[in-house]
ZARO-138218 format. One record per residue (C-alpha): chain; residue in three letters; x, y, z; residue number from 1. Coordinates in Angstrom, 2 decimals. Layout:
// residues N
R   kette   rest         x         y         z    nr
R       A    ala         X         Y         Z   NUM
...
//
This chain:
// residues 549
R   kette   rest         x         y         z    nr
R       A    unk      0.06      0.00     -0.03     1
R       A    unk      2.84      2.34      0.77     2
R       A    unk      4.24      2.01     -2.76     3
R       A    unk      0.85      2.76     -4.28     4
R       A    unk      0.56      5.89     -2.20     5
R       A    unk      4.03      7.09     -3.26     6
R       A    unk      3.10      6.42     -6.90     7
R       A    unk     -0.12      8.43     -6.54     8
R       A    unk      1.74     11.32     -4.82     9
R       A    unk      4.14     11.64     -7.85    10
R       A    unk      1.12     11.43    -10.20    11
R       A    unk     -0.49     14.27     -8.24    12
R       A    unk      2.53     16.43     -8.14    13
R       A    unk      3.19     15.93    -11.92    14
R       A    unk     -0.37     16.83    -12.73    15
R       A    unk     -0.87     19.87    -10.60    16
R       A    unk      2.41     21.25    -11.97    17
R       A    unk      1.13     21.60    -15.52    18
R       A    unk     -0.05     24.62    -17.43    19
R       A    unk     -2.50     26.24    -17.53    20
R       A    unk     -4.12     25.42    -14.22    21
R       A    unk     -1.09     24.32    -12.26    22
R       A    unk      1.66     25.55    -10.08    23
R       A    unk      4.96     24.46    -11.69    24
R       A    unk      7.10     24.55     -8.58    25
R       A    unk      5.79     21.13     -7.65    26
R       A    unk      7.57     19.62    -10.75    27
R       A    unk     10.84     20.22     -8.98    28
R       A    unk      9.99     17.41     -6.46    29
R       A    unk      7.38     15.48     -8.51    30
R       A    unk      9.67     12.50     -9.23    31
R       A    unk     10.95     12.10     -5.75    32
R       A    unk      8.20      9.83     -4.46    33
R       A    unk      8.67      7.55     -7.49    34
R       A    unk     12.38      7.41     -6.71    35
R       A    unk     11.71      6.60     -3.16    36
R       A    unk      9.31      3.86     -4.17    37
R       A    unk     11.82      2.29     -6.56    38
R       A    unk     14.65      2.49     -4.14    39
R       A    unk     12.66      0.82     -1.34    40
R       A    unk     11.46     -1.96     -3.56    41
R       A    unk     15.02     -2.53     -4.96    42
R       A    unk     16.82     -2.48     -1.62    43
R       A    unk     14.46     -3.50      1.17    44
R       A    unk     11.30     -5.11     -0.18    45
R       A    unk     10.58     -8.76     -0.22    46
R       A    unk      8.60     -8.46     -3.43    47
R       A    unk      9.69    -11.42     -5.65    48
R       A    unk      9.22     -9.64     -9.06    49
R       A    unk     10.69     -6.30     -8.33    50
R       A    unk     11.05     -5.08    -11.91    51
R       A    unk      7.37     -5.92    -12.59    52
R       A    unk      6.42     -4.01     -9.43    53
R       A    unk      8.42     -0.93    -10.37    54
R       A    unk      6.93     -1.12    -13.94    55
R       A    unk      3.38     -1.32    -12.64    56
R       A    unk      3.55      1.35    -10.03    57
R       A    unk      5.39      3.84    -12.30    58
R       A    unk      2.86      3.08    -15.07    59
R       A    unk      0.08      4.01    -12.62    60
R       A    unk      1.66      7.40    -11.96    61
R       A    unk      2.36      8.21    -15.60    62
R       A    unk     -1.11      7.13    -16.74    63
R       A    unk     -2.75      9.45    -14.20    64
R       A    unk     -0.44     12.31    -15.21    65
R       A    unk     -1.25     11.78    -18.88    66
R       A    unk     -5.00     11.54    -18.30    67
R       A    unk     -5.11     14.76    -16.18    68
R       A    unk     -2.93     16.76    -18.56    69
R       A    unk     -3.95     15.57    -21.99    70
R       A    unk     -7.44     14.11    -21.25    71
R       A    unk     -8.79     17.00    -23.38    72
R       A    unk     -8.05     14.78    -26.38    73
R       A    unk    -11.44     13.21    -25.66    74
R       A    unk    -12.92     16.36    -27.21    75
R       A    unk    -12.10     15.01    -30.69    76
R       A    unk    -15.27     13.99    -32.55    77
R       A    unk    -16.21     10.79    -34.34    78
R       A    unk    -17.99     11.12    -37.70    79
R       A    unk    -21.34     10.69    -35.88    80
R       A    unk    -20.53     13.65    -33.55    81
R       A    unk    -19.81     11.68    -30.45    82
R       A    unk    -16.59     12.19    -28.45    83
R       A    unk    -13.85      9.88    -29.51    84
R       A    unk    -12.61      7.70    -26.56    85
R       A    unk    -10.09      6.18    -29.00    86
R       A    unk     -8.53      9.62    -29.51    87
R       A    unk     -7.52      9.85    -25.82    88
R       A    unk     -7.03      6.19    -24.87    89
R       A    unk     -4.29      5.35    -27.45    90
R       A    unk     -2.11      8.48    -26.83    91
R       A    unk     -2.43      8.30    -23.12    92
R       A    unk     -1.67      4.61    -22.75    93
R       A    unk      1.18      4.70    -25.35    94
R       A    unk      2.79      7.80    -23.92    95
R       A    unk      2.50      6.52    -20.38    96
R       A    unk      4.16      3.30    -21.47    97
R       A    unk      7.08      5.14    -22.96    98
R       A    unk      7.76      7.04    -19.74    99
R       A    unk      7.41      3.79    -17.79   100
R       A    unk      9.96      1.97    -20.02   101
R       A    unk     12.41      4.88    -19.26   102
R       A    unk     11.86      4.57    -15.52   103
R       A    unk     12.11      0.75    -15.57   104
R       A    unk     15.38      0.92    -17.43   105
R       A    unk     16.64      3.19    -14.78   106
R       A    unk     15.57      0.64    -12.17   107
R       A    unk     17.43     -2.10    -13.99   108
R       A    unk     20.56     -0.12    -14.48   109
R       A    unk     20.61      1.14    -10.83   110
R       A    unk     20.19     -2.50     -9.69   111
R       A    unk     23.45     -3.37    -11.38   112
R       A    unk     25.54     -0.26    -11.17   113
R       A    unk     24.39      1.27     -7.86   114
R       A    unk     22.41      4.34     -6.84   115
R       A    unk     24.70      7.18     -7.89   116
R       A    unk     25.42      5.76    -11.33   117
R       A    unk     21.73      4.92    -11.62   118
R       A    unk     20.64      8.52    -10.93   119
R       A    unk     23.04      9.75    -13.60   120
R       A    unk     21.60      7.18    -15.91   121
R       A    unk     18.11      8.42    -15.16   122
R       A    unk     18.90     12.03    -16.12   123
R       A    unk     20.71     10.87    -19.32   124
R       A    unk     17.95      8.43    -20.52   125
R       A    unk     15.09     10.80    -19.70   126
R       A    unk     16.80     13.59    -21.68   127
R       A    unk     17.56     11.18    -24.51   128
R       A    unk     13.94     10.09    -24.53   129
R       A    unk     12.55     13.62    -24.62   130
R       A    unk     14.87     14.37    -27.67   131
R       A    unk     13.76     11.20    -29.28   132
R       A    unk     10.11     12.22    -28.70   133
R       A    unk     10.82     15.48    -30.46   134
R       A    unk     12.17     13.81    -33.55   135
R       A    unk     10.47     10.55    -34.44   136
R       A    unk      7.28     10.21    -36.49   137
R       A    unk      5.16      9.31    -33.43   138
R       A    unk      6.33     12.60    -31.81   139
R       A    unk      4.30     13.83    -28.87   140
R       A    unk      6.55     16.06    -26.71   141
R       A    unk      3.54     17.68    -24.96   142
R       A    unk      4.66     16.58    -21.57   143
R       A    unk      8.34     17.28    -21.81   144
R       A    unk      9.28     18.51    -18.35   145
R       A    unk     10.68     21.84    -19.47   146
R       A    unk      7.15     22.89    -20.66   147
R       A    unk      5.89     23.06    -17.11   148
R       A    unk      6.98     26.64    -16.63   149
R       A    unk      5.40     27.98    -19.79   150
R       A    unk      3.06     30.29    -17.87   151
R       A    unk      5.78     31.78    -15.71   152
R       A    unk      8.10     33.55    -18.20   153
R       A    unk      9.76     35.68    -15.55   154
R       A    unk     11.37     32.51    -14.20   155
R       A    unk     12.62     30.98    -17.42   156
R       A    unk     14.33     33.80    -19.37   157
R       A    unk     17.42     31.61    -19.46   158
R       A    unk     15.61     29.46    -21.91   159
R       A    unk     17.15     31.79    -24.50   160
R       A    unk     20.42     29.95    -23.78   161
R       A    unk     19.39     26.33    -23.07   162
R       A    unk     15.76     26.13    -24.26   163
R       A    unk     12.95     24.19    -22.85   164
R       A    unk     15.04     21.03    -23.05   165
R       A    unk     17.50     22.85    -20.75   166
R       A    unk     14.46     23.28    -18.44   167
R       A    unk     13.93     19.50    -18.47   168
R       A    unk     17.59     18.95    -17.48   169
R       A    unk     17.21     21.49    -14.66   170
R       A    unk     14.02     19.85    -13.35   171
R       A    unk     15.56     16.33    -13.52   172
R       A    unk     18.70     17.52    -11.66   173
R       A    unk     16.75     19.13     -8.90   174
R       A    unk     14.55     16.01     -8.47   175
R       A    unk     17.61     13.73     -8.34   176
R       A    unk     19.46     15.89     -5.88   177
R       A    unk     16.32     16.15     -3.63   178
R       A    unk     16.22     12.31     -3.57   179
R       A    unk     19.99     12.16     -3.00   180
R       A    unk     19.62     14.53     -0.02   181
R       A    unk     16.88     12.52      1.44   182
R       A    unk     18.92      9.28      1.05   183
R       A    unk     22.02     10.75      2.65   184
R       A    unk     20.00     11.86      5.61   185
R       A    unk     18.29      8.50      5.90   186
R       A    unk     21.63      6.63      5.76   187
R       A    unk     23.71      8.75      8.12   188
R       A    unk     21.39     11.10     10.05   189
R       A    unk     24.14     13.80     10.04   190
R       A    unk     22.70     17.20     10.50   191
R       A    unk     25.65     19.07      9.01   192
R       A    unk     25.39     17.02      5.79   193
R       A    unk     21.69     17.67      5.64   194
R       A    unk     22.11     21.47      5.93   195
R       A    unk     24.83     21.46      3.35   196
R       A    unk     22.87     19.37      0.83   197
R       A    unk     19.64     21.31      1.45   198
R       A    unk     21.49     24.51      0.76   199
R       A    unk     22.89     23.16     -2.52   200
R       A    unk     19.40     21.90     -3.46   201
R       A    unk     17.83     25.31     -2.72   202
R       A    unk     20.49     27.08     -4.71   203
R       A    unk     20.02     24.74     -7.65   204
R       A    unk     16.27     25.35     -7.68   205
R       A    unk     16.33     29.09     -6.97   206
R       A    unk     19.40     30.40     -8.71   207
R       A    unk     18.14     29.88    -12.32   208
R       A    unk     14.89     31.61    -11.40   209
R       A    unk     16.73     34.56     -9.89   210
R       A    unk     19.03     34.87    -12.92   211
R       A    unk     15.89     34.73    -15.08   212
R       A    unk     14.12     37.51    -13.12   213
R       A    unk     17.19     39.65    -13.51   214
R       A    unk     17.15     38.96    -17.30   215
R       A    unk     13.50     39.81    -17.45   216
R       A    unk     13.73     43.13    -15.66   217
R       A    unk     16.87     44.23    -17.61   218
R       A    unk     15.72     43.12    -21.03   219
R       A    unk     16.69     45.94    -23.43   220
R       A    unk     17.00     44.33    -26.88   221
R       A    unk     16.48     47.06    -29.50   222
R       A    unk     14.05     46.17    -32.31   223
R       A    unk     15.10     46.95    -35.87   224
R       A    unk     11.53     47.90    -36.85   225
R       A    unk      7.83     47.48    -36.12   226
R       A    unk      4.89     46.25    -38.16   227
R       A    unk      1.18     46.62    -37.68   228
R       A    unk     -0.49     43.17    -37.70   229
R       A    unk     -4.15     42.30    -37.80   230
R       A    unk     -4.86     38.71    -36.57   231
R       A    unk     -8.18     37.25    -37.83   232
R       A    unk    -10.23     34.83    -35.77   233
R       A    unk    -13.10     33.52    -38.00   234
R       A    unk    -14.37     30.89    -35.47   235
R       A    unk    -15.48     28.25    -38.00   236
R       A    unk    -16.61     24.90    -36.37   237
R       A    unk    -14.01     22.54    -37.84   238
R       A    unk    -16.31     19.57    -37.89   239
R       A    unk    -19.42     21.02    -39.51   240
R       A    unk    -19.43     24.67    -40.51   241
R       A    unk    -16.03     24.73    -42.27   242
R       A    unk    -16.92     21.91    -44.58   243
R       A    unk    -20.56     22.86    -45.29   244
R       A    unk    -20.08     26.50    -46.20   245
R       A    unk    -19.17     27.57    -49.74   246
R       A    unk    -15.54     28.53    -50.09   247
R       A    unk    -16.39     31.93    -51.51   248
R       A    unk    -18.67     32.59    -48.54   249
R       A    unk    -15.86     31.69    -46.15   250
R       A    unk    -13.62     34.10    -48.09   251
R       A    unk    -16.18     36.94    -47.95   252
R       A    unk    -16.62     36.44    -44.11   253
R       A    unk    -12.78     36.49    -43.60   254
R       A    unk    -12.48     39.66    -45.60   255
R       A    unk    -15.39     41.25    -43.77   256
R       A    unk    -13.60     40.42    -40.48   257
R       A    unk    -10.44     42.01    -41.96   258
R       A    unk    -12.35     45.19    -42.87   259
R       A    unk    -13.47     45.62    -39.23   260
R       A    unk     -9.83     46.30    -38.25   261
R       A    unk     -8.80     48.33    -41.28   262
R       A    unk     -9.22     51.79    -39.85   263
R       A    unk     -5.51     52.47    -39.68   264
R       A    unk     -2.35     51.30    -41.47   265
R       A    unk     -2.12     47.47    -41.60   266
R       A    unk      1.17     45.78    -42.74   267
R       A    unk      0.10     42.15    -42.26   268
R       A    unk     -3.30     40.42    -42.31   269
R       A    unk     -2.83     37.02    -40.72   270
R       A    unk     -5.46     34.29    -40.83   271
R       A    unk     -5.47     30.90    -39.12   272
R       A    unk     -4.37     27.46    -40.23   273
R       A    unk     -6.49     26.01    -43.13   274
R       A    unk     -8.70     29.07    -43.13   275
R       A    unk     -9.31     28.34    -46.82   276
R       A    unk    -10.90     26.96    -48.88   277
R       A    unk    -13.41     25.12    -46.72   278
R       A    unk    -14.26     21.82    -48.35   279
R       A    unk    -11.47     20.42    -50.61   280
R       A    unk     -8.14     22.15    -51.26   281
R       A    unk     -6.35     24.48    -53.64   282
R       A    unk     -4.26     23.06    -56.40   283
R       A    unk     -0.68     24.33    -56.25   284
R       A    unk     -0.26     23.92    -60.01   285
R       A    unk     -2.73     26.72    -60.46   286
R       A    unk     -2.18     28.61    -57.25   287
R       A    unk     -1.74     31.94    -59.13   288
R       A    unk     -5.13     31.46    -60.67   289
R       A    unk     -6.95     30.50    -57.49   290
R       A    unk    -10.09     32.65    -57.14   291
R       A    unk     -9.75     32.53    -53.38   292
R       A    unk     -6.07     33.65    -53.20   293
R       A    unk     -6.68     36.31    -55.83   294
R       A    unk     -9.54     37.52    -53.74   295
R       A    unk     -7.01     38.02    -50.85   296
R       A    unk     -4.61     39.67    -53.23   297
R       A    unk     -7.21     42.00    -54.54   298
R       A    unk     -8.10     42.97    -51.01   299
R       A    unk     -4.49     43.65    -50.08   300
R       A    unk     -4.15     45.79    -53.22   301
R       A    unk     -6.76     48.12    -51.86   302
R       A    unk     -4.70     48.52    -48.58   303
R       A    unk     -1.39     50.21    -49.61   304
R       A    unk      1.67     48.32    -48.18   305
R       A    unk     -0.35     45.36    -46.94   306
R       A    unk      0.22     41.64    -47.46   307
R       A    unk     -2.04     38.77    -46.56   308
R       A    unk     -0.84     35.54    -44.88   309
R       A    unk     -3.08     32.62    -44.29   310
R       A    unk     -3.23     28.90    -43.82   311
R       A    unk     -4.76     26.83    -46.63   312
R       A    unk     -5.31     23.17    -47.58   313
R       A    unk     -3.43     22.54    -50.87   314
R       A    unk     -2.45     19.65    -53.10   315
R       A    unk     -0.25     18.78    -55.95   316
R       A    unk     -1.07     16.37    -58.80   317
R       A    unk      1.24     13.84    -60.37   318
R       A    unk      0.30     11.91    -63.51   319
R       A    unk      2.69      9.06    -63.00   320
R       A    unk      3.12      6.89    -59.98   321
R       A    unk      6.92      6.92    -60.29   322
R       A    unk      6.91     10.75    -59.99   323
R       A    unk      4.67     10.79    -56.92   324
R       A    unk      6.12     11.17    -53.41   325
R       A    unk      5.54      8.37    -50.79   326
R       A    unk      2.67     10.18    -49.17   327
R       A    unk      0.68     10.57    -52.35   328
R       A    unk     -2.52      8.73    -52.83   329
R       A    unk     -4.30      7.68    -56.03   330
R       A    unk     -7.51      9.62    -56.89   331
R       A    unk    -10.54      8.15    -58.56   332
R       A    unk     -9.37      9.59    -61.82   333
R       A    unk     -6.16      7.54    -61.60   334
R       A    unk     -3.86     10.49    -60.85   335
R       A    unk     -1.62     10.67    -57.83   336
R       A    unk     -2.21     13.50    -55.26   337
R       A    unk     -0.11     14.71    -52.43   338
R       A    unk     -1.85     16.94    -49.86   339
R       A    unk     -0.37     19.67    -47.71   340
R       A    unk     -1.15     21.81    -44.67   341
R       A    unk      0.07     25.07    -46.14   342
R       A    unk      0.91     28.66    -45.29   343
R       A    unk      0.83     31.21    -48.02   344
R       A    unk      1.53     34.91    -48.23   345
R       A    unk     -0.01     36.79    -51.08   346
R       A    unk      1.19     40.26    -52.19   347
R       A    unk     -0.23     42.37    -55.03   348
R       A    unk      1.55     41.87    -58.27   349
R       A    unk      3.83     39.10    -56.94   350
R       A    unk      3.81     35.34    -56.83   351
R       A    unk      2.44     33.77    -53.73   352
R       A    unk      5.09     32.52    -51.15   353
R       A    unk      4.28     28.94    -50.08   354
R       A    unk      5.34     26.83    -47.18   355
R       A    unk      4.25     23.35    -46.23   356
R       A    unk      3.89     22.35    -42.59   357
R       A    unk      6.96     20.35    -41.51   358
R       A    unk      5.92     18.83    -38.18   359
R       A    unk      2.72     16.82    -38.65   360
R       A    unk      0.38     15.52    -36.01   361
R       A    unk      0.84     11.66    -35.73   362
R       A    unk     -2.21      9.71    -36.91   363
R       A    unk     -3.98     12.89    -38.01   364
R       A    unk     -1.69     14.38    -40.72   365
R       A    unk      0.90     11.61    -41.05   366
R       A    unk      0.72      7.82    -41.12   367
R       A    unk      3.80      7.09    -38.94   368
R       A    unk      6.31      4.86    -40.63   369
R       A    unk      4.01      4.25    -43.55   370
R       A    unk      6.45      2.01    -45.37   371
R       A    unk      6.53     -0.44    -42.44   372
R       A    unk      3.06     -0.11    -40.91   373
R       A    unk      0.79      0.37    -43.87   374
R       A    unk      1.22     -3.23    -45.10   375
R       A    unk      0.23     -4.35    -41.60   376
R       A    unk     -2.50     -1.87    -40.68   377
R       A    unk     -3.88     -0.91    -44.13   378
R       A    unk     -5.48      2.49    -44.11   379
R       A    unk     -6.20      2.58    -40.45   380
R       A    unk     -5.32      5.94    -38.75   381
R       A    unk     -5.77      7.38    -35.34   382
R       A    unk     -8.67      9.88    -35.50   383
R       A    unk     -7.46     12.56    -33.16   384
R       A    unk     -9.29     15.38    -34.90   385
R       A    unk     -8.58     16.94    -38.19   386
R       A    unk     -8.11     15.44    -41.57   387
R       A    unk     -7.27     11.75    -41.61   388
R       A    unk     -4.60     11.71    -44.31   389
R       A    unk     -0.82     11.48    -44.62   390
R       A    unk      0.46     14.87    -45.79   391
R       A    unk      3.59     16.05    -47.59   392
R       A    unk      6.07     18.40    -45.89   393
R       A    unk      8.78     20.87    -46.58   394
R       A    unk     12.07     19.54    -45.42   395
R       A    unk     13.43     23.06    -44.67   396
R       A    unk     11.84     26.04    -43.02   397
R       A    unk     10.86     29.03    -45.18   398
R       A    unk     10.59     32.72    -44.39   399
R       A    unk      8.17     35.06    -46.15   400
R       A    unk      9.72     38.43    -47.03   401
R       A    unk      7.86     41.64    -47.36   402
R       A    unk      8.51     44.12    -50.33   403
R       A    unk      7.07     47.05    -48.32   404
R       A    unk      9.01     46.89    -45.11   405
R       A    unk     11.68     44.92    -43.22   406
R       A    unk      9.23     42.30    -41.89   407
R       A    unk     10.40     38.63    -42.38   408
R       A    unk      7.55     36.36    -41.31   409
R       A    unk      8.08     32.85    -39.97   410
R       A    unk      4.98     30.87    -40.97   411
R       A    unk      4.74     28.53    -38.00   412
R       A    unk      1.78     26.22    -38.49   413
R       A    unk     -0.02     25.00    -35.24   414
R       A    unk      1.75     21.86    -33.98   415
R       A    unk      5.09     23.21    -35.08   416
R       A    unk      4.99     25.73    -32.23   417
R       A    unk      5.73     22.93    -29.69   418
R       A    unk      9.24     22.42    -31.08   419
R       A    unk     11.99     24.68    -29.94   420
R       A    unk     14.95     23.67    -32.05   421
R       A    unk     12.67     23.27    -35.06   422
R       A    unk     11.30     26.85    -34.56   423
R       A    unk     14.76     28.12    -34.33   424
R       A    unk     15.33     27.05    -37.94   425
R       A    unk     13.02     29.87    -39.06   426
R       A    unk     15.27     32.35    -37.21   427
R       A    unk     18.36     30.95    -38.89   428
R       A    unk     16.56     31.61    -42.29   429
R       A    unk     16.21     35.30    -41.30   430
R       A    unk     12.75     35.51    -39.68   431
R       A    unk     12.39     38.60    -37.41   432
R       A    unk      8.96     37.65    -36.06   433
R       A    unk      6.83     34.48    -35.74   434
R       A    unk      3.37     34.25    -37.12   435
R       A    unk      1.61     31.19    -35.64   436
R       A    unk     -1.37     30.08    -37.73   437
R       A    unk     -3.35     27.56    -35.79   438
R       A    unk     -6.65     25.69    -35.68   439
R       A    unk     -6.81     24.17    -32.27   440
R       A    unk    -10.64     24.05    -32.21   441
R       A    unk    -10.84     20.31    -32.63   442
R       A    unk    -11.06     19.73    -28.96   443
R       A    unk    -13.58     22.44    -27.92   444
R       A    unk    -13.39     24.41    -24.69   445
R       A    unk    -10.51     22.42    -22.99   446
R       A    unk     -6.96     22.65    -21.85   447
R       A    unk     -5.73     21.75    -25.39   448
R       A    unk     -5.77     25.18    -26.96   449
R       A    unk     -4.76     26.90    -23.75   450
R       A    unk     -1.68     24.70    -23.33   451
R       A    unk     -0.66     25.19    -26.93   452
R       A    unk     -0.79     28.96    -26.44   453
R       A    unk      1.31     28.64    -23.34   454
R       A    unk      3.95     26.64    -25.25   455
R       A    unk      4.16     29.51    -27.81   456
R       A    unk      5.53     31.64    -24.98   457
R       A    unk      8.46     29.32    -24.72   458
R       A    unk      9.31     29.84    -28.41   459
R       A    unk      9.20     33.68    -27.88   460
R       A    unk     11.83     33.34    -25.09   461
R       A    unk     14.04     30.85    -26.85   462
R       A    unk     14.19     32.85    -30.11   463
R       A    unk     13.63     36.41    -28.69   464
R       A    unk     11.07     37.04    -31.32   465
R       A    unk      7.61     38.50    -30.94   466
R       A    unk      4.64     36.33    -31.99   467
R       A    unk      1.42     37.18    -33.82   468
R       A    unk     -0.84     34.13    -33.16   469
R       A    unk     -3.96     33.79    -35.31   470
R       A    unk     -6.27     31.04    -34.09   471
R       A    unk     -9.50     29.83    -35.72   472
R       A    unk    -11.58     29.98    -32.54   473
R       A    unk     -9.06     31.40    -30.23   474
R       A    unk     -6.96     32.15    -28.40   475
R       A    unk     -5.36     34.65    -30.80   476
R       A    unk     -2.60     36.52    -29.12   477
R       A    unk      0.35     39.04    -29.34   478
R       A    unk      3.25     37.65    -27.40   479
R       A    unk      6.44     39.80    -26.80   480
R       A    unk      9.98     38.63    -26.87   481
R       A    unk     10.01     38.10    -23.10   482
R       A    unk      7.09     35.58    -23.35   483
R       A    unk      4.45     37.95    -22.05   484
R       A    unk      1.04     38.01    -23.60   485
R       A    unk      0.50     41.56    -24.53   486
R       A    unk     -3.05     41.07    -25.80   487
R       A    unk     -5.35     38.07    -26.54   488
R       A    unk     -8.87     37.12    -27.49   489
R       A    unk    -11.61     34.99    -25.92   490
R       A    unk    -12.04     31.46    -27.20   491
R       A    unk    -15.12     31.07    -29.32   492
R       A    unk    -15.34     34.67    -30.43   493
R       A    unk    -15.39     35.73    -34.07   494
R       A    unk    -13.13     38.68    -33.72   495
R       A    unk     -9.83     40.47    -34.67   496
R       A    unk     -6.77     41.32    -32.75   497
R       A    unk     -4.42     44.21    -33.58   498
R       A    unk     -0.85     44.23    -32.59   499
R       A    unk      2.20     46.37    -33.09   500
R       A    unk      4.83     43.54    -33.56   501
R       A    unk      8.46     44.54    -32.90   502
R       A    unk     11.07     43.06    -35.28   503
R       A    unk     14.26     41.70    -33.84   504
R       A    unk     17.36     40.43    -35.50   505
R       A    unk     20.27     38.26    -34.23   506
R       A    unk     20.26     34.78    -32.81   507
R       A    unk     20.10     33.58    -29.25   508
R       A    unk     22.55     31.01    -27.96   509
R       A    unk     19.75     28.59    -28.06   510
R       A    unk     18.90     29.26    -31.67   511
R       A    unk     22.49     28.71    -32.64   512
R       A    unk     23.10     25.56    -30.58   513
R       A    unk     19.64     24.07    -30.42   514
R       A    unk     19.12     21.14    -28.02   515
R       A    unk     22.75     20.91    -27.14   516
R       A    unk     22.14     19.56    -23.60   517
R       A    unk     19.98     16.72    -25.10   518
R       A    unk     22.88     15.73    -27.38   519
R       A    unk     25.39     15.74    -24.54   520
R       A    unk     23.06     13.59    -22.52   521
R       A    unk     22.79     11.14    -25.50   522
R       A    unk     26.64     10.80    -25.46   523
R       A    unk     26.57     10.43    -21.69   524
R       A    unk     23.94      7.69    -22.00   525
R       A    unk     26.14      5.86    -24.51   526
R       A    unk     29.09      6.04    -22.00   527
R       A    unk     26.95      4.80    -19.16   528
R       A    unk     25.78      1.91    -21.15   529
R       A    unk     29.17      0.81    -22.48   530
R       A    unk     31.44      1.74    -19.61   531
R       A    unk     30.40     -1.31    -17.46   532
R       A    unk     30.98     -3.61    -20.48   533
R       A    unk     34.39     -2.19    -21.06   534
R       A    unk     35.22     -2.47    -17.38   535
R       A    unk     34.14     -6.05    -17.31   536
R       A    unk     36.22     -6.86    -20.35   537
R       A    unk     39.21     -5.15    -18.64   538
R       A    unk     38.73     -7.26    -15.50   539
R       A    unk     38.56    -10.40    -17.67   540
R       A    unk     41.77     -9.60    -19.42   541
R       A    unk     43.70     -8.53    -16.26   542
R       A    unk     45.01    -11.95    -15.16   543
R       A    unk     46.58    -12.51    -18.60   544
R       A    unk     48.34     -9.18    -18.45   545
R       A    unk     50.07     -9.76    -15.06   546
R       A    unk     53.75    -10.66    -15.11   547
R       A    unk     54.95    -13.81    -13.17   548
R       A    unk     57.51    -13.14    -10.48   549
//
């Protein structure tokens, strides 16, 4: 019973640490009860199958954490309009399993190499797992530990140096040292050692926050310019209204919304992800002749110095199968089609600038490892909300330049805003502000869209770029380069948001180095795995190397 209670305490601490309802300070000790549980089972318990016990109890903690923090996935709808239990069950159980595997591997390693080496292994393997979770096709880094402080930008300004992955490293170190301090006290009961270790622990927890607060209050980066941005929030129901309305009607409503905020000078009109066309998609072969995009272009022509950026659904047609990319599907007409989640910027008298979303939502926009899994699963996909298809991507980030001013827009599309190093690639391409085009309306009034907005604040700090966020149903927002929300909208409103977006140049240390700490931890993990093997081989060879006297 004691072990179940410890598991539940960790689950509670992890859950109440999470944005947007939580208090992140609890994350600094959230893993300690799990570490106590594992240590007690490994060292003192008479349980016969210790690994199985650690696996089951840690899985309990991680399942509860995943349910509490990402249970909003249940808001995804089935075709009949009912909530999709499948949409939450599969991600929750799978993600919890992955965390449990990480913790169980720590238990096995610690059982062989001892507590101190084991704790180093835990930090290394957890960091390696988070990096892996950022990169593979089943990517779901929603619960990476460094995200926990997203709503407290005053305390994480140092993310411009180490990023949110550096935040994960810090949180892991504090948890590990808290457990170490507790173990040293239990083993020796020496008051002096307790005072010293507690002081080190407090410094490790508080010093980064104090440094951050100093950075926040002394932030004096000088912008190279400023642009007037109008963010459009059309509030189209993604399950019904968007696909039942005529595309020209959707365009007219979008432009009517834009007109409401056109009393002064506007440099950028920004609309959400897949704001057009409604049902179907726009052919990229004829994108310059699209009535919808030319409607945006004509509107911008009537607003001197203005450009229009929006998300669209688009496709490209291939007549021969051998010319088609791997994600293309065959149409009824026998042609091959690749679909895209696309951002475009239209400018009067110029060709449209086009970017295809590079980070796709697993099971919704991409069939993970299609070459391996499709022969096994057929066309089965996880319906987590959105289009059920496998989309094409751009391998490199693109930046939309502006002929009228110095603005260089990074067209960050929805899910991409979770990825720090990935977003930094836009900055390396020259972007001086981020335009997040998102449609996070698939899950209704829930923590989903709120958490995604919070994570955008991390990207502002990491890159030191201001953000104009246009969301279909909200929350649209203007976020400054310190991660503060300058202005935002209410979810569910059909509205507009005006923002004076400052333009910044230069690259932060994090933009230049990316997830450096994660890579160091991957090398450390390799060392921790192979060092015992090398040591054992050395011991085996030692008798043969001794000289006879």
